[in-house]
N, CA, C and O atoms as a CHARMM CRD file, in Angstrom:
* protein
*
  336
    1    1 LEU  N      0.77700  -1.59000   0.14700 PROA 1      0.00000
    2    1 LEU  CA    -0.03900  -0.26500  -0.29500 PROA 1      0.00000
    3    1 LEU  C      0.75500   1.37500   0.05700 PROA 1      0.00000
    4    1 LEU  O      0.22200   2.38300  -0.40700 PROA 1      0.00000
    5    2 ARG  N      2.14600   1.49900   0.96900 PROA 2      0.00000
    6    2 ARG  CA     3.19900   2.48100   0.97200 PROA 2      0.00000
    7    2 ARG  C      3.13600   2.59400  -0.52800 PROA 2      0.00000
    8    2 ARG  O      2.96400   3.74200  -0.93800 PROA 2      0.00000
    9    3 ASP  N      3.27100   1.33300  -1.73000 PROA 3      0.00000
   10    3 ASP  CA     4.24000   2.22900  -3.10900 PROA 3      0.00000
   11    3 ASP  C      3.28900   2.52600  -3.60300 PROA 3      0.00000
   12    3 ASP  O      3.69300   3.30100  -4.47000 PROA 3      0.00000
   13    4 LEU  N      2.04600   2.46600  -3.71100 PROA 4      0.00000
   14    4 LEU  CA     0.76800   3.12900  -4.14900 PROA 4      0.00000
   15    4 LEU  C      0.74400   4.30100  -3.36100 PROA 4      0.00000
   16    4 LEU  O      0.41200   5.27800  -4.03300 PROA 4      0.00000
   17    5 GLY  N      0.90300   4.47300  -2.55200 PROA 5      0.00000
   18    5 GLY  CA     0.31400   6.31300  -1.54000 PROA 5      0.00000
   19    5 GLY  C     -1.28200   5.82900  -1.02700 PROA 5      0.00000
   20    5 GLY  O     -2.35700   6.42600  -1.06600 PROA 5      0.00000
   21    6 LEU  N     -0.96200   4.69900  -0.62000 PROA 6      0.00000
   22    6 LEU  CA    -2.48900   3.99500   0.05200 PROA 6      0.00000
   23    6 LEU  C     -1.78400   4.14200   1.09800 PROA 6      0.00000
   24    6 LEU  O     -1.01300   3.45300   0.43100 PROA 6      0.00000
   25    7 ARG  N     -1.16700   4.37500   2.23400 PROA 7      0.00000
   26    7 ARG  CA    -0.51800   3.14000   3.97900 PROA 7      0.00000
   27    7 ARG  C     -1.79500   4.08700   4.11700 PROA 7      0.00000
   28    7 ARG  O     -2.28700   3.74900   3.04100 PROA 7      0.00000
   29    8 ASP  N     -2.61900   4.92300   4.57000 PROA 8      0.00000
   30    8 ASP  CA    -3.02200   5.53000   5.47100 PROA 8      0.00000
   31    8 ASP  C     -4.52400   5.50600   4.41300 PROA 8      0.00000
   32    8 ASP  O     -5.43500   6.28200   4.70500 PROA 8      0.00000
   33    9 ALA  N     -4.59600   5.04800   3.82300 PROA 9      0.00000
   34    9 ALA  CA    -5.76400   5.11800   3.16000 PROA 9      0.00000
   35    9 ALA  C     -7.13900   4.15800   3.69200 PROA 9      0.00000
   36    9 ALA  O     -7.21400   2.94600   3.89200 PROA 9      0.00000
   37   10 GLU  N     -8.16300   5.24300   3.82400 PROA 10     0.00000
   38   10 GLU  CA    -9.99700   4.01500   3.55800 PROA 10     0.00000
   39   10 GLU  C     -9.98000   3.24200   3.15400 PROA 10     0.00000
   40   10 GLU  O     -9.21100   3.11300   2.20200 PROA 10     0.00000
   41   11 ASP  N    -10.75000   2.22400   3.53800 PROA 11     0.00000
   42   11 ASP  CA   -10.85500   0.86000   2.82000 PROA 11     0.00000
   43   11 ASP  C    -11.93200   0.93000   1.77700 PROA 11     0.00000
   44   11 ASP  O    -12.79200   0.04900   1.78000 PROA 11     0.00000
   45   12 ILE  N    -11.97700   2.09500   0.69700 PROA 12     0.00000
   46   12 ILE  CA   -12.83900   2.52300   0.46600 PROA 12     0.00000
   47   12 ILE  C    -12.64300   2.25800  -1.20500 PROA 12     0.00000
   48   12 ILE  O    -13.07100   1.68200  -2.20500 PROA 12     0.00000
   49   13 ASP  N    -11.31400   3.45800  -0.46300 PROA 13     0.00000
   50   13 ASP  CA   -10.56600   3.82100  -1.63900 PROA 13     0.00000
   51   13 ASP  C     -9.09700   3.46600  -1.98800 PROA 13     0.00000
   52   13 ASP  O     -8.47500   4.06500  -2.86500 PROA 13     0.00000
   53   14 ILE  N     -8.42000   2.13900  -1.01900 PROA 14     0.00000
   54   14 ILE  CA    -8.17800   0.85700  -1.10500 PROA 14     0.00000
   55   14 ILE  C     -8.62100  -0.30400  -2.04400 PROA 14     0.00000
   56   14 ILE  O     -7.82200  -0.76200  -2.86100 PROA 14     0.00000
   57   15 PHE  N     -9.66500  -0.69800  -1.95300 PROA 15     0.00000
   58   15 PHE  CA   -11.48800  -0.60300  -2.94900 PROA 15     0.00000
   59   15 PHE  C    -10.76600  -0.47900  -4.16600 PROA 15     0.00000
   60   15 PHE  O    -10.19100  -1.33700  -4.83600 PROA 15     0.00000
   61   16 ASN  N    -10.92700   0.99800  -4.36300 PROA 16     0.00000
   62   16 ASN  CA   -11.12200   0.85100  -5.70600 PROA 16     0.00000
   63   16 ASN  C    -10.04900   1.06800  -6.62900 PROA 16     0.00000
   64   16 ASN  O    -10.27500   1.01600  -7.83800 PROA 16     0.00000
   65   17 ALA  N     -8.39200   1.41400  -5.98100 PROA 17     0.00000
   66   17 ALA  CA    -7.71500   1.37800  -6.37600 PROA 17     0.00000
   67   17 ALA  C     -7.40600  -0.00500  -7.12300 PROA 17     0.00000
   68   17 ALA  O     -6.60300  -0.29000  -8.01100 PROA 17     0.00000
   69   18 ALA  N     -8.71800  -1.03800  -6.14700 PROA 18     0.00000
   70   18 ALA  CA    -7.40400  -2.39500  -6.32800 PROA 18     0.00000
   71   18 ALA  C     -7.95200  -3.06700  -7.91200 PROA 18     0.00000
   72   18 ALA  O     -7.60900  -4.18800  -8.28600 PROA 18     0.00000
   73   19 ARG  N     -8.89600  -2.10100  -8.76200 PROA 19     0.00000
   74   19 ARG  CA   -10.22300  -2.71100  -9.82000 PROA 19     0.00000
   75   19 ARG  C     -9.07200  -2.77600 -10.73300 PROA 19     0.00000
   76   19 ARG  O     -9.24400  -3.47300 -11.73300 PROA 19     0.00000
   77   20 ASN  N     -7.80400  -2.12700 -10.58200 PROA 20     0.00000
   78   20 ASN  CA    -7.11500  -1.72400 -11.56200 PROA 20     0.00000
   79   20 ASN  C     -6.68100  -3.93900 -11.85900 PROA 20     0.00000
   80   20 ASN  O     -6.70200  -4.71400 -10.90200 PROA 20     0.00000
   81   21 PRO  N     -6.40100  -4.34400 -13.13900 PROA 21     0.00000
   82   21 PRO  CA    -5.92700  -5.20700 -13.34000 PROA 21     0.00000
   83   21 PRO  C     -4.35900  -6.08600 -12.92000 PROA 21     0.00000
   84   21 PRO  O     -3.17800  -5.73700 -12.93900 PROA 21     0.00000
   85   22 GLY  N     -4.75300  -6.79500 -12.71600 PROA 22     0.00000
   86   22 GLY  CA    -3.60000  -7.51000 -11.10300 PROA 22     0.00000
   87   22 GLY  C     -3.48100  -6.66900  -9.94500 PROA 22     0.00000
   88   22 GLY  O     -2.46100  -6.04000  -9.66400 PROA 22     0.00000
   89   23 MET  N     -4.56300  -6.67100  -9.27000 PROA 23     0.00000
   90   23 MET  CA    -4.57600  -6.27100  -7.97700 PROA 23     0.00000
   91   23 MET  C     -5.19400  -7.33600  -7.46900 PROA 23     0.00000
   92   23 MET  O     -6.06400  -8.05700  -7.95700 PROA 23     0.00000
   93   24 VAL  N     -4.61300  -7.36100  -6.35600 PROA 24     0.00000
   94   24 VAL  CA    -5.17000  -7.85600  -5.77700 PROA 24     0.00000
   95   24 VAL  C     -5.11800  -7.98700  -3.47500 PROA 24     0.00000
   96   24 VAL  O     -4.32700  -8.57400  -2.73600 PROA 24     0.00000
   97   25 ILE  N     -6.13100  -7.28300  -3.22400 PROA 25     0.00000
   98   25 ILE  CA    -6.56200  -7.45900  -2.39300 PROA 25     0.00000
   99   25 ILE  C     -6.32900  -8.42800  -1.35700 PROA 25     0.00000
  100   25 ILE  O     -6.82500  -9.50700  -1.68300 PROA 25     0.00000
  101   26 VAL  N     -5.53100  -8.47300   0.23600 PROA 26     0.00000
  102   26 VAL  CA    -5.13900  -9.38100   0.71200 PROA 26     0.00000
  103   26 VAL  C     -5.39400  -9.12700   2.24200 PROA 26     0.00000
  104   26 VAL  O     -4.37900  -8.71800   2.80500 PROA 26     0.00000
  105   27 SER  N     -6.60300  -9.28000   3.14500 PROA 27     0.00000
  106   27 SER  CA    -6.97700  -8.82000   4.46500 PROA 27     0.00000
  107   27 SER  C     -7.34600  -9.95400   4.61200 PROA 27     0.00000
  108   27 SER  O     -7.56500 -10.90900   3.86600 PROA 27     0.00000
  109   28 LYS  N     -7.40300  -9.72200   5.84900 PROA 28     0.00000
  110   28 LYS  CA    -8.04700 -10.56800   7.33500 PROA 28     0.00000
  111   28 LYS  C     -9.51300  -9.89800   7.82400 PROA 28     0.00000
  112   28 LYS  O    -10.14000 -10.35300   8.78100 PROA 28     0.00000
  113   29 ASP  N    -10.06000  -8.50800   6.85600 PROA 29     0.00000
  114   29 ASP  CA   -10.74900  -7.49700   7.41400 PROA 29     0.00000
  115   29 ASP  C    -12.22300  -7.84600   6.68000 PROA 29     0.00000
  116   29 ASP  O    -12.27900  -7.49800   5.50100 PROA 29     0.00000
  117   30 SER  N    -13.04800  -8.29000   7.06200 PROA 30     0.00000
  118   30 SER  CA   -13.89800  -8.41200   6.16100 PROA 30     0.00000
  119   30 SER  C    -14.78800  -7.59300   5.47000 PROA 30     0.00000
  120   30 SER  O    -15.55500  -7.89600   4.55600 PROA 30     0.00000
  121   31 ASP  N    -14.57400  -6.39200   6.07900 PROA 31     0.00000
  122   31 ASP  CA   -14.73200  -4.41400   5.34300 PROA 31     0.00000
  123   31 ASP  C    -14.61100  -4.89400   3.82200 PROA 31     0.00000
  124   31 ASP  O    -15.39000  -4.31600   3.06400 PROA 31     0.00000
  125   32 PHE  N    -13.97100  -5.62100   3.38100 PROA 32     0.00000
  126   32 PHE  CA   -13.41500  -5.67000   1.41100 PROA 32     0.00000
  127   32 PHE  C    -14.55400  -6.07000   1.35000 PROA 32     0.00000
  128   32 PHE  O    -15.56100  -5.41500   1.08000 PROA 32     0.00000
  129   33 VAL  N    -14.42300  -7.68500   1.71200 PROA 33     0.00000
  130   33 VAL  CA   -15.97400  -8.61200   1.26600 PROA 33     0.00000
  131   33 VAL  C    -17.19300  -7.56800   1.35800 PROA 33     0.00000
  132   33 VAL  O    -17.73100  -7.06300   0.37300 PROA 33     0.00000
  133   34 GLU  N    -17.44800  -7.39200   2.32400 PROA 34     0.00000
  134   34 GLU  CA   -18.86700  -6.47700   2.64800 PROA 34     0.00000
  135   34 GLU  C    -19.46200  -5.43400   1.55500 PROA 34     0.00000
  136   34 GLU  O    -20.57000  -4.95200   1.31800 PROA 34     0.00000
  137   35 LEU  N    -18.33900  -5.34800   1.09000 PROA 35     0.00000
  138   35 LEU  CA   -18.21900  -4.06400   0.05200 PROA 35     0.00000
  139   35 LEU  C    -18.32900  -4.32200  -1.76300 PROA 35     0.00000
  140   35 LEU  O    -18.23600  -3.79200  -2.86900 PROA 35     0.00000
  141   36 VAL  N    -18.53100  -5.25500  -1.20100 PROA 36     0.00000
  142   36 VAL  CA   -18.51800  -6.68400  -3.07600 PROA 36     0.00000
  143   36 VAL  C    -19.61200  -5.95600  -3.67100 PROA 36     0.00000
  144   36 VAL  O    -19.83800  -5.42600  -4.75900 PROA 36     0.00000
  145   37 THR  N    -20.59400  -6.21900  -1.87700 PROA 37     0.00000
  146   37 THR  CA   -22.51800  -6.09100  -2.97000 PROA 37     0.00000
  147   37 THR  C    -22.65000  -5.18500  -3.56900 PROA 37     0.00000
  148   37 THR  O    -23.00800  -5.27600  -4.74300 PROA 37     0.00000
  149   38 PRO  N    -22.32300  -3.55900  -2.76800 PROA 38     0.00000
  150   38 PRO  CA   -22.44100  -2.91600  -3.21900 PROA 38     0.00000
  151   38 PRO  C    -22.45500  -2.31900  -4.07800 PROA 38     0.00000
  152   38 PRO  O    -23.35100  -1.86000  -4.78600 PROA 38     0.00000
  153   39 LEU  N    -20.76000  -2.25600  -4.07700 PROA 39     0.00000
  154   39 LEU  CA   -19.93600  -1.73700  -5.33900 PROA 39     0.00000
  155   39 LEU  C    -19.56800  -2.96300  -6.36100 PROA 39     0.00000
  156   39 LEU  O    -19.07900  -2.64200  -7.44400 PROA 39     0.00000
  157   40 GLY  N    -19.69400  -3.81600  -6.18600 PROA 40     0.00000
  158   40 GLY  CA   -19.02200  -5.06900  -7.31800 PROA 40     0.00000
  159   40 GLY  C    -17.77000  -5.64600  -6.57900 PROA 40     0.00000
  160   40 GLY  O    -17.43400  -5.59800  -5.39500 PROA 40     0.00000
  161   41 THR  N    -17.06500  -6.33600  -7.93700 PROA 41     0.00000
  162   41 THR  CA   -16.11700  -6.75000  -6.92500 PROA 41     0.00000
  163   41 THR  C    -15.04200  -6.39600  -7.63900 PROA 41     0.00000
  164   41 THR  O    -14.89200  -6.65200  -8.83300 PROA 41     0.00000
  165   42 PRO  N    -14.09000  -5.66600  -6.77700 PROA 42     0.00000
  166   42 PRO  CA   -12.27900  -5.18000  -7.12200 PROA 42     0.00000
  167   42 PRO  C    -11.68800  -6.25300  -8.99200 PROA 42     0.00000
  168   42 PRO  O    -12.27000  -6.81800  -9.91800 PROA 42     0.00000
  169   43 SER  N    -10.58300  -6.02200  -8.67200 PROA 43     0.00000
  170   43 SER  CA    -9.84400  -6.60800  -9.31500 PROA 43     0.00000
  171   43 SER  C     -9.62200  -8.32900  -8.42000 PROA 43     0.00000
  172   43 SER  O     -9.49100  -9.19500  -9.28500 PROA 43     0.00000
  173   44 GLN  N     -9.57100  -8.82300  -7.23000 PROA 44     0.00000
  174   44 GLN  CA    -9.65000 -10.01600  -6.65200 PROA 44     0.00000
  175   44 GLN  C     -9.68500  -9.83500  -5.23100 PROA 44     0.00000
  176   44 GLN  O     -9.75300  -8.61100  -5.12000 PROA 44     0.00000
  177   45 ILE  N     -9.68000 -10.36000  -4.00000 PROA 45     0.00000
  178   45 ILE  CA    -9.71400 -10.59600  -3.07700 PROA 45     0.00000
  179   45 ILE  C     -8.88500 -11.76500  -2.82400 PROA 45     0.00000
  180   45 ILE  O     -8.86200 -12.77200  -3.53100 PROA 45     0.00000
  181   46 LEU  N     -7.78100 -11.43600  -1.10900 PROA 46     0.00000
  182   46 LEU  CA    -7.50800 -13.21500  -0.97600 PROA 46     0.00000
  183   46 LEU  C     -7.99200 -12.32400   1.10500 PROA 46     0.00000
  184   46 LEU  O     -7.74500 -11.40700   1.88800 PROA 46     0.00000
  185   47 TRP  N     -8.82400 -13.63400   0.86000 PROA 47     0.00000
  186   47 TRP  CA    -9.02900 -13.14500   2.22400 PROA 47     0.00000
  187   47 TRP  C     -8.49000 -14.60900   3.29300 PROA 47     0.00000
  188   47 TRP  O     -8.43400 -15.83500   3.18900 PROA 47     0.00000
  189   48 LEU  N     -8.10500 -13.31500   4.53100 PROA 48     0.00000
  190   48 LEU  CA    -7.77600 -14.60000   5.65600 PROA 48     0.00000
  191   48 LEU  C     -8.62600 -14.57900   6.83300 PROA 48     0.00000
  192   48 LEU  O     -8.91500 -13.71200   7.65700 PROA 48     0.00000
  193   49 THR  N     -8.91700 -15.70300   6.67400 PROA 49     0.00000
  194   49 THR  CA   -10.15300 -16.06200   8.01700 PROA 49     0.00000
  195   49 THR  C     -9.69900 -16.36600   9.02200 PROA 49     0.00000
  196   49 THR  O    -10.60400 -16.94700   9.61900 PROA 49     0.00000
  197   50 CYS  N     -8.62900 -16.34000   9.76500 PROA 50     0.00000
  198   50 CYS  CA    -8.03500 -17.23000  10.74800 PROA 50     0.00000
  199   50 CYS  C     -7.83200 -16.71600  12.04400 PROA 50     0.00000
  200   50 CYS  O     -7.07400 -17.00700  12.96900 PROA 50     0.00000
  201   51 GLY  N     -8.62000 -15.96000  11.88000 PROA 51     0.00000
  202   51 GLY  CA    -8.66200 -15.22900  13.26600 PROA 51     0.00000
  203   51 GLY  C     -7.04500 -14.79600  13.79000 PROA 51     0.00000
  204   51 GLY  O     -5.93900 -14.72700  13.25200 PROA 51     0.00000
  205   52 ASN  N     -7.77100 -14.48300  15.54700 PROA 52     0.00000
  206   52 ASN  CA    -6.69600 -13.89600  15.59800 PROA 52     0.00000
  207   52 ASN  C     -5.68600 -15.14800  15.81000 PROA 52     0.00000
  208   52 ASN  O     -5.88700 -16.07000  16.60100 PROA 52     0.00000
  209   53 VAL  N     -4.31000 -14.97800  14.76500 PROA 53     0.00000
  210   53 VAL  CA    -3.00100 -16.27600  15.41700 PROA 53     0.00000
  211   53 VAL  C     -1.87900 -15.82600  15.54200 PROA 53     0.00000
  212   53 VAL  O     -1.71000 -14.61000  15.44100 PROA 53     0.00000
  213   54 THR  N     -0.96800 -16.56200  15.75700 PROA 54     0.00000
  214   54 THR  CA     0.49100 -15.90400  15.29300 PROA 54     0.00000
  215   54 THR  C      1.26400 -15.56300  14.14500 PROA 54     0.00000
  216   54 THR  O      1.33300 -16.43200  13.27600 PROA 54     0.00000
  217   55 ASN  N      2.00200 -14.23200  13.90800 PROA 55     0.00000
  218   55 ASN  CA     2.50500 -14.56100  12.79600 PROA 55     0.00000
  219   55 ASN  C      3.63200 -15.87400  12.70100 PROA 55     0.00000
  220   55 ASN  O      4.19100 -16.07300  11.62200 PROA 55     0.00000
  221   56 ARG  N      3.88400 -16.61100  13.69400 PROA 56     0.00000
  222   56 ARG  CA     4.14400 -18.82700  13.13500 PROA 56     0.00000
  223   56 ARG  C      3.61500 -19.19600  12.98900 PROA 56     0.00000
  224   56 ARG  O      3.84100 -20.16900  12.27000 PROA 56     0.00000
  225   57 ASN  N      1.99700 -18.93400  13.50300 PROA 57     0.00000
  226   57 ASN  CA     0.93900 -20.27600  13.23400 PROA 57     0.00000
  227   57 ASN  C     -0.06400 -19.52800  11.25700 PROA 57     0.00000
  228   57 ASN  O     -0.63500 -20.18900  10.38900 PROA 57     0.00000
  229   58 LEU  N      0.21000 -17.87600  11.35800 PROA 58     0.00000
  230   58 LEU  CA    -0.40600 -17.67300  10.17400 PROA 58     0.00000
  231   58 LEU  C      0.81100 -17.72100   8.49400 PROA 58     0.00000
  232   58 LEU  O      0.43000 -17.50600   7.34300 PROA 58     0.00000
  233   59 ARG  N      2.70800 -18.18000   9.08700 PROA 59     0.00000
  234   59 ARG  CA     3.29700 -18.77400   8.21300 PROA 59     0.00000
  235   59 ARG  C      3.04400 -19.88000   7.91800 PROA 59     0.00000
  236   59 ARG  O      3.17300 -20.15100   6.72400 PROA 59     0.00000
  237   60 LEU  N      2.59500 -20.94900   8.83400 PROA 60     0.00000
  238   60 LEU  CA     1.83900 -22.14500   8.80600 PROA 60     0.00000
  239   60 LEU  C      0.71600 -22.55500   8.03400 PROA 60     0.00000
  240   60 LEU  O      0.55500 -23.56000   7.34300 PROA 60     0.00000
  241   61 ILE  N     -0.09800 -21.50400   8.30200 PROA 61     0.00000
  242   61 ILE  CA    -1.79400 -22.20300   7.02900 PROA 61     0.00000
  243   61 ILE  C     -1.15800 -21.25100   6.25500 PROA 61     0.00000
  244   61 ILE  O     -0.51400 -20.74900   7.17600 PROA 61     0.00000
  245   62 LEU  N     -0.81400 -20.56900   5.22600 PROA 62     0.00000
  246   62 LEU  CA    -0.37300 -20.02700   4.44800 PROA 62     0.00000
  247   62 LEU  C      0.93600 -21.25800   3.51100 PROA 62     0.00000
  248   62 LEU  O      0.69300 -21.54600   2.33900 PROA 62     0.00000
  249   63 SER  N      2.01000 -21.75000   4.09600 PROA 63     0.00000
  250   63 SER  CA     2.81700 -22.73000   3.34400 PROA 63     0.00000
  251   63 SER  C      1.60100 -23.88600   3.38600 PROA 63     0.00000
  252   63 SER  O      2.02500 -24.99000   3.04700 PROA 63     0.00000
  253   64 ASN  N      0.64900 -23.86800   3.61800 PROA 64     0.00000
  254   64 ASN  CA    -0.58400 -25.00100   3.18000 PROA 64     0.00000
  255   64 ASN  C     -1.77600 -24.79400   2.35300 PROA 64     0.00000
  256   64 ASN  O     -2.59100 -25.52700   1.79400 PROA 64     0.00000
  257   65 THR  N     -1.52300 -23.10400   2.51800 PROA 65     0.00000
  258   65 THR  CA    -2.77800 -22.80000   1.72500 PROA 65     0.00000
  259   65 THR  C     -2.26200 -21.87400   0.41800 PROA 65     0.00000
  260   65 THR  O     -2.90800 -21.78700  -0.62700 PROA 65     0.00000
  261   66 PHE  N     -1.30600 -21.36900   0.60500 PROA 66     0.00000
  262   66 PHE  CA    -1.30400 -20.85500  -0.49500 PROA 66     0.00000
  263   66 PHE  C     -1.44200 -20.52100  -2.19600 PROA 66     0.00000
  264   66 PHE  O     -1.91400 -19.65300  -2.93000 PROA 66     0.00000
  265   67 ALA  N     -0.56400 -22.06000  -2.30900 PROA 67     0.00000
  266   67 ALA  CA    -0.27600 -22.57900  -3.44700 PROA 67     0.00000
  267   67 ALA  C     -1.74100 -22.80900  -4.61600 PROA 67     0.00000
  268   67 ALA  O     -1.86500 -22.40200  -5.77100 PROA 67     0.00000
  269   68 GLU  N     -2.78200 -23.68200  -3.68300 PROA 68     0.00000
  270   68 GLU  CA    -3.94300 -23.01400  -4.02700 PROA 68     0.00000
  271   68 GLU  C     -4.41100 -22.33500  -4.28700 PROA 68     0.00000
  272   68 GLU  O     -5.01200 -21.99800  -5.30800 PROA 68     0.00000
  273   69 ALA  N     -4.19800 -21.90500  -3.21800 PROA 69     0.00000
  274   69 ALA  CA    -5.16300 -19.68100  -3.28900 PROA 69     0.00000
  275   69 ALA  C     -4.37000 -19.44300  -4.59000 PROA 69     0.00000
  276   69 ALA  O     -4.75200 -19.03200  -5.68600 PROA 69     0.00000
  277   70 LEU  N     -3.42600 -19.73700  -4.24900 PROA 70     0.00000
  278   70 LEU  CA    -2.57200 -18.65300  -6.07300 PROA 70     0.00000
  279   70 LEU  C     -3.88300 -19.30000  -6.71900 PROA 70     0.00000
  280   70 LEU  O     -4.89200 -18.69200  -7.07600 PROA 70     0.00000
  281   71 ARG  N     -3.66800 -20.50500  -6.77800 PROA 71     0.00000
  282   71 ARG  CA    -3.74400 -21.14500  -8.45300 PROA 71     0.00000
  283   71 ARG  C     -5.63500 -20.80900  -8.73100 PROA 71     0.00000
  284   71 ARG  O     -6.07400 -20.83100  -9.88100 PROA 71     0.00000
  285   72 MET  N     -6.52300 -20.53400  -7.58100 PROA 72     0.00000
  286   72 MET  CA    -7.88400 -19.76100  -7.42200 PROA 72     0.00000
  287   72 MET  C     -7.91200 -18.61800  -8.12600 PROA 72     0.00000
  288   72 MET  O     -8.56500 -18.37100  -9.13900 PROA 72     0.00000
  289   73 LEU  N     -6.79400 -17.59500  -7.23700 PROA 73     0.00000
  290   73 LEU  CA    -7.00000 -16.86000  -7.97800 PROA 73     0.00000
  291   73 LEU  C     -5.86400 -16.59500  -9.37800 PROA 73     0.00000
  292   73 LEU  O     -5.53400 -15.41000  -9.39000 PROA 73     0.00000
  293   74 GLU  N     -5.39000 -17.17500 -10.21000 PROA 74     0.00000
  294   74 GLU  CA    -5.22800 -17.33600 -11.19600 PROA 74     0.00000
  295   74 GLU  C     -6.37500 -18.18700 -12.26100 PROA 74     0.00000
  296   74 GLU  O     -6.19400 -18.05200 -13.47100 PROA 74     0.00000
  297   75 VAL  N     -7.05400 -18.69200 -11.98000 PROA 75     0.00000
  298   75 VAL  CA    -8.13200 -18.78100 -12.71700 PROA 75     0.00000
  299   75 VAL  C     -9.03000 -17.80000 -13.20700 PROA 75     0.00000
  300   75 VAL  O     -9.47900 -17.73600 -14.35200 PROA 75     0.00000
  301   76 GLY  N     -9.32300 -16.82400 -11.98400 PROA 76     0.00000
  302   76 GLY  CA   -10.20400 -15.72800 -12.50500 PROA 76     0.00000
  303   76 GLY  C    -11.41500 -16.00600 -10.59900 PROA 76     0.00000
  304   76 GLY  O    -12.41500 -15.50500 -10.08500 PROA 76     0.00000
  305   77 GLU  N    -10.98000 -16.47000 -10.46400 PROA 77     0.00000
  306   77 GLU  CA   -12.77800 -16.60800  -9.11600 PROA 77     0.00000
  307   77 GLU  C    -11.60700 -15.21500  -8.24800 PROA 77     0.00000
  308   77 GLU  O    -10.40300 -15.16400  -7.99700 PROA 77     0.00000
  309   78 ALA  N    -13.02400 -14.08700  -7.98900 PROA 78     0.00000
  310   78 ALA  CA   -13.06700 -13.06500  -7.31100 PROA 78     0.00000
  311   78 ALA  C    -12.78300 -13.20600  -5.82600 PROA 78     0.00000
  312   78 ALA  O    -12.82600 -12.14800  -5.19900 PROA 78     0.00000
  313   79 ILE  N    -12.43100 -14.58700  -4.97000 PROA 79     0.00000
  314   79 ILE  CA   -12.54400 -13.83600  -3.73600 PROA 79     0.00000
  315   79 ILE  C    -12.31500 -15.26500  -2.97600 PROA 79     0.00000
  316   79 ILE  O    -13.19700 -15.97400  -2.49300 PROA 79     0.00000
  317   80 VAL  N    -11.40000 -15.42200  -2.98600 PROA 80     0.00000
  318   80 VAL  CA   -10.81000 -16.38000  -2.13100 PROA 80     0.00000
  319   80 VAL  C    -10.03900 -16.29900  -0.68600 PROA 80     0.00000
  320   80 VAL  O     -9.12600 -15.68500  -0.13600 PROA 80     0.00000
  321   81 GLU  N    -11.31800 -17.65300  -0.35300 PROA 81     0.00000
  322   81 GLU  CA   -11.04400 -17.61800   1.41600 PROA 81     0.00000
  323   81 GLU  C     -9.58500 -18.65600   1.84100 PROA 81     0.00000
  324   81 GLU  O     -8.96000 -19.53500   1.24600 PROA 81     0.00000
  325   82 ILE  N     -9.46000 -17.86200   3.45600 PROA 82     0.00000
  326   82 ILE  CA    -8.27100 -18.46900   3.84000 PROA 82     0.00000
  327   82 ILE  C     -8.14400 -18.89100   5.62900 PROA 82     0.00000
  328   82 ILE  O     -7.70100 -18.22900   6.56800 PROA 82     0.00000
  329   83 SER  N     -8.74600 -20.28500   5.57200 PROA 83     0.00000
  330   83 SER  CA    -9.20500 -20.13800   7.06000 PROA 83     0.00000
  331   83 SER  C     -7.53700 -21.15000   7.14500 PROA 83     0.00000
  332   83 SER  O     -6.58100 -21.56500   6.49100 PROA 83     0.00000
  333   84 ASP  N     -8.34200 -21.07100   8.85600 PROA 84     0.00000
  334   84 ASP  CA    -7.23600 -22.84900   9.48900 PROA 84     0.00000
  335   84 ASP  C     -7.88300 -23.40100   9.79500 PROA 84     0.00000
  336   84 ASP  O     -7.58800 -24.51300  10.23500 PROA 84     0.00000
């Protein structure tokens, strides 16, 4: 986000910026998914619904699920959820 000048931006600004092709929002926050109903999907969302986990456990979850999540994004899934 910092590289895009959106580090301190509101969710709606990030959501709209993610409409550019090739952009993927990665978030543990349901706010982005909730914006899909009124605004349509941005490019894509990778939604982490792992709850409150340590960085170590998050790395473990991602190491077990990221390849499949990436495959789903590559075939055009708009929202991909990773949970524990």
